[in-house]
C-alpha positions in Angstrom: -14.2 1.1 -1.5 -11.5 -0.7 -3.5 -8.4 -2.7 -2.9 -5.3 -0.9 -3.9 -1.7 -2.2 -4.4 0.9 0.3 -3.5 4.4 -0.7 -4.6 7.6 1.2 -3.8 10.3 1.7 -6.5 12.8 -1.1 -6.2 15.8 1.3 -6.2 14.5 3.0 -3.0 13.8 -0.1 -0.9 16.4 -1.2 1.6 16.6 -3.8 4.4 14.0 -3.4 7.3 11.6 -1.5 5.0 8.3 -2.2 3.5 8.2 -2.6 -0.3 4.4 -3.0 -0.9 1.0 -3.0 0.6 -2.6 -4.0 -0.2 -4.9 -1.4 1.2 -8.7 -1.2 1.4 -9.5 2.4 0.8 -11.9 4.8 -0.9 -9.3 6.6 -2.9 -5.5 7.2 -3.4 -5.3 9.8 -0.7 -6.5 7.3 1.9 -3.9 4.8 0.6 -1.2 7.4 1.2 -2.5 7.9 4.8 -2.3 4.2 5.6 1.1 3.5 4.1 4.2 4.7 5.9 6.2 6.4 3.1 3.8 8.5 0.9 4.6 9.5 -2.7 7.9 11.2 -1.6 9.3 7.7 -1.3 8.3 7.0 -4.9 5.7 4.4 -5.1 3.0 3.5 -7.6 -0.6 2.8 -6.7 -3.2 0.9 -8.7 -6.6 -0.7 -8.1 -6.5 -4.5 -7.9 -10.0 -5.3 -6.9 -13.1 -4.9 -4.7 -13.1 -6.0 -1.1 -15.9 -8.0 0.6 -18.7 -5.9 2.1 -17.5 -6.4 5.6 -13.8 -5.4 4.9 -12.6 -2.5 7.2 -10.5 0.3 5.7 -6.8 -0.1 6.2 -3.8 -2.2 5.4 -4.8 -5.8 4.4 -1.4 -7.1 3.6 2.1 -5.7 3.7 5.5 -7.0 2.3 8.5 -6.3 4.6 12.1 -6.8 3.7 13.8 -8.0 6.9 17.5 -7.4 7.1 
């Protein structure tokens, strides 16, 4: 399992929407399943680290643009 950063393209992010997530997942397909928008919203995904052994799969942190 790896830690992934999924970031939406700035030009597609509005108020009351998420712009990025840190996700613990095995692969990019799992990252897409945990994040709300998927690739159709236009976001980039990259590996940023390795989680601790007891880390559960799923969203670890999310950035929300409150409006």
